[in-house]
N, C-alpha and C positions, 0 to 999 in steps of 0.2 A: 504493499499500500502505500502510494506515496504521502508524503507529507503534506500539509496543506500548505499554498503559499502565503498565507498570514492567518495569524495565531491569535485568537478572539481574547479579550486581555478585561478583565474587573468582570467578569461572566459568572453569578451567584444566583443561583433559584433552582428551587427544590420541585421533583413532582409526586401527585401520587395520581395514578390509573384503577378506577375501579371498571371492571367490566361486566357486564347482565349478558343477557343472551347475544355475543356475537359471532358465534361459530356460522351464521349463512353470510356476513362481510366477508369473514376473512376466505373461504370460498372467491370471489374477485380478487382476489391478489394471488393466490396459488392454490390451483383443484388439489396437489395433494398433502393441503394442511388442513386442519380444521381441528373446533373445540374453543379453547381459551374464556371458555364460560366462566363468569366466576371469579376472575383473576384480579390480583389486586399486583400493584408494580409499583415500586416507589424509587425514589430515592435523590439525590442531591449532585450539583456542578457548582465546584467555585474555586473559578481558575487562578483567584491572585494567591489561596489557600492549595492551588495545587490536589486537589481531591475529587473523587469521585465516589460517591459511594449508589450501590444499586440493590435490592431486594425486591423481589419476585416470588409469588405465591402463584400455581396457576394449580388445579383441583384436577383439570382432567385436558389434553390435547392429544392431538392425531396428524404423525407423519409418513405417507400413503398407508399402511398398511400396520404400521407400529404405534402402539398405544402406551402413552408416557401417563401415569396417574400420581395424585399430591407429590409435583415439582417445586422444589423449594432451592431458590438460589439470589445468594450470598455475597456480594461482591463490592470489592476498595480498589481504588487504584490512585495512580495519577500520573501524571505527563512518562514518568519512566518503566512502570510496573502493573502491573494486574494481580490481582487476591481475588479467586472464587470458588466457595466452596459450595457443590452442588448436593442437593442427596433428591430422591423417584422411590417412591413409594411401592410402586412396580412399573415394571416396562414389562407388557407385553406383544409377544412378536407373533402368535397364533396364537389357536385355544391352548395348547399342551405346553410352551413355552412361555415360562414368567423368570425375569429377573428381578427379587423383592429387595426392597430396601439396601439400593443401590445408592453410592455415595464416589463421589469426583471434586477433589482437589486438584486445583490448578495453579500456579504461580508462576506470571510470564514477566521477564523483561528482557527487553533487546530482543533477539533471537532466539533465545532460550527459555523454552516453557518444562516447568516441574508440574508432574500427573501423576497421581496416585487413586485407582479405581480399587473398591473395596465390592465386593458382590457376589451374589450367586445365584441360580439358576433351579429351578423345575425339574429341570431334566440333567441329568448325567455331573454337570457341572455344580459340585457342592458348597464350593468357596473357592475366590479370588481375589487375591489380595497384590493388583499390581505395580510397580513404581516405576517411572520410566523422563528420561529429559529427553524431548521432542527439539531439535537444532533446526529452524528452518535455513533453507539454504538458497541462492538463485538457482540452484536446478533438482529443489528438491527437498526432501525429510531424511535426518539421521535421526535415529532413536537409539538412547543408548540406555540400558536397565539399569537397577537399582537392581537390590535383592529382592526377588517378586518369587510369591506360591499361586499355584491355584490345584486343585482338587479335582481329578476329572473322575467318575465311576469310586469312589473312595479309594485312590492315589494320587499323591500326592505330588507337584511336580516344581521345581522350582530353576528358578532364573538367576545366574549366576553376575553378582555385579559390573558392569562393563561389558555386558551382550550387547550387541548391536543389530541392529537394521538398519540399512543405506539403502 
């Protein structure tokens, strides 16, 4: 993303968005996306103090055929970094595959993002605790794993520190 040509200064505002029945309007923008009824999004931007806060509580939304229930996003940032903690009560891929209690933590600065994903699934995946650093580069991304584990069919798999995908 290219930087803005002019940086707004002395901007200080808060916002609160409470939705009611908006899913029919979401469809106007993207046919693959729906839901967001009774959601609450709030936050503040203060460029003088270099602050960004974002809080979102979304009871339910769908993207294509994936259903997300009880999504909570808490984010804080400034001009240099962004930190977010997201939790999802349940991600439903189909009738029999669910990911209950998913939690994602992100901290991003410059071209490096630390990611931690903790989840489980209703089938085969008993648990997963994946930690990695994602480095964006002009030609793609490089993923560098921290010690991580996931349990499939009651067998625990380990990912060693500094394992890479490039």
